[in-house]
C-alpha positions as CSV (number, residue, x, y, z in Angstrom):
1,M,15.5,-7.9,0.2
2,L,14.6,-4.3,0.7
3,E,15.7,-1.5,-1.6
4,R,15.6,1.8,0.2
5,L,14.9,4.8,-2.1
6,L,15.2,8.3,-0.5
7,L,12.7,10.2,-2.6
8,E,11.4,13.4,-1.1
9,N,8.4,13.9,-3.4
10,W,5.8,11.6,-5.0
11,S,6.0,13.4,-8.3
12,G,9.1,13.5,-10.6
13,P,10.9,13.9,-12.7
14,Y,13.1,11.2,-11.4
15,D,16.7,10.5,-12.4
16,A,17.2,7.8,-15.0
17,G,19.7,6.0,-12.8
18,L,17.2,5.9,-9.9
19,K,14.5,4.4,-12.2
20,A,17.0,1.8,-13.4
21,R,18.0,0.9,-9.8
22,A,14.3,0.6,-8.8
23,L,13.5,-1.6,-11.8
24,S,16.5,-3.8,-11.2
25,A,15.6,-4.2,-7.6
26,L,12.0,-5.2,-8.4
27,E,13.1,-7.7,-11.1
28,S,15.4,-9.2,-8.5
29,G,12.5,-9.7,-6.1
30,A,13.1,-6.8,-3.8
31,V,10.6,-4.6,-2.1
32,L,10.9,-0.9,-2.7
33,F,10.9,1.1,0.5
34,F,10.4,4.9,0.4
35,P,10.9,6.0,4.0
36,N,10.4,9.7,3.2
37,L,7.1,9.4,1.3
38,A,3.9,9.2,3.2
39,F,0.4,8.1,2.4
40,V,-1.6,9.9,5.1
41,L,-4.5,8.0,6.7
42,S,-7.6,9.9,7.7
43,D,-8.7,9.8,11.3
44,A,-11.4,7.2,10.3
45,E,-8.8,5.1,8.5
46,K,-6.4,5.0,11.4
47,R,-8.7,2.5,13.1
48,F,-7.3,-0.1,10.7
49,L,-4.0,0.1,12.6
50,D,-5.6,-0.8,16.0
51,A,-4.7,-4.3,17.1
52,S,-8.2,-4.8,18.6
53,V,-9.6,-5.3,15.1
54,S,-7.4,-8.4,14.6
55,D,-8.5,-11.9,15.5
56,G,-5.0,-12.3,17.0
57,K,-3.6,-14.4,14.1
58,A,-3.3,-12.0,11.1
59,K,-4.9,-9.1,9.2
60,N,-4.9,-9.6,5.5
61,I,-6.6,-7.6,2.8
62,S,-6.5,-8.8,-0.8
63,L,-7.8,-7.3,-4.0
64,D,-8.2,-9.1,-7.2
65,H,-7.4,-6.2,-9.6
66,T,-9.0,-8.1,-12.5
67,T,-12.5,-8.4,-10.9
68,G,-12.4,-5.8,-8.2
69,T,-13.2,-8.5,-5.6
70,M,-11.8,-7.8,-2.2
71,Q,-11.4,-10.0,0.8
72,A,-10.6,-9.1,4.4
73,N,-9.4,-12.0,6.6
74,G,-8.2,-12.0,10.2
75,T,-10.4,-9.2,11.5
76,V,-12.9,-9.6,14.3
77,N,-15.7,-9.1,11.8
78,S,-14.3,-9.3,8.3
79,T,-17.6,-8.3,6.6
80,T,-17.8,-5.1,8.6
81,W,-14.3,-4.1,7.5
82,L,-14.7,-5.0,3.9
83,R,-16.3,-1.8,2.5
84,P,-14.1,0.6,4.5
85,T,-10.9,-1.2,3.5
86,A,-12.1,-1.2,-0.1
87,I,-12.5,2.5,0.0
88,L,-9.1,3.0,1.5
89,N,-7.5,0.7,-1.1
90,A,-9.2,2.6,-3.9
91,R,-7.9,5.9,-2.5
92,F,-4.4,4.4,-2.3
93,V,-4.6,3.2,-6.0
94,R,-5.8,6.6,-7.2
95,F,-3.0,8.3,-5.2
96,N,-0.3,6.0,-6.6
97,A,-1.6,6.5,-10.2
98,T,-0.3,10.0,-10.0
99,V,3.2,8.9,-9.4
100,D,5.4,9.4,-12.5
101,F,8.0,6.7,-12.0
């Protein structure tokens, strides 16, 4: 299930009803979708979107938030992509930490 939220800005304040709707959706197993909010990739990061880096099966990046251990699977050379994806992921985490939701 996908819950579409039409926010125009990453920073609030947000309406209490919207927060309740988002929380209810998450607790029901939905994924929150914010089509009007962007996380802009740098030119260097856009290479992660290129299909040529995939092994043709899947691209998966996982981060164990408790240890900071990151794995990249499904890329042509996973070890080459590990550090750049870790940097991108860290930037995304810092970016989202500023959201007051």
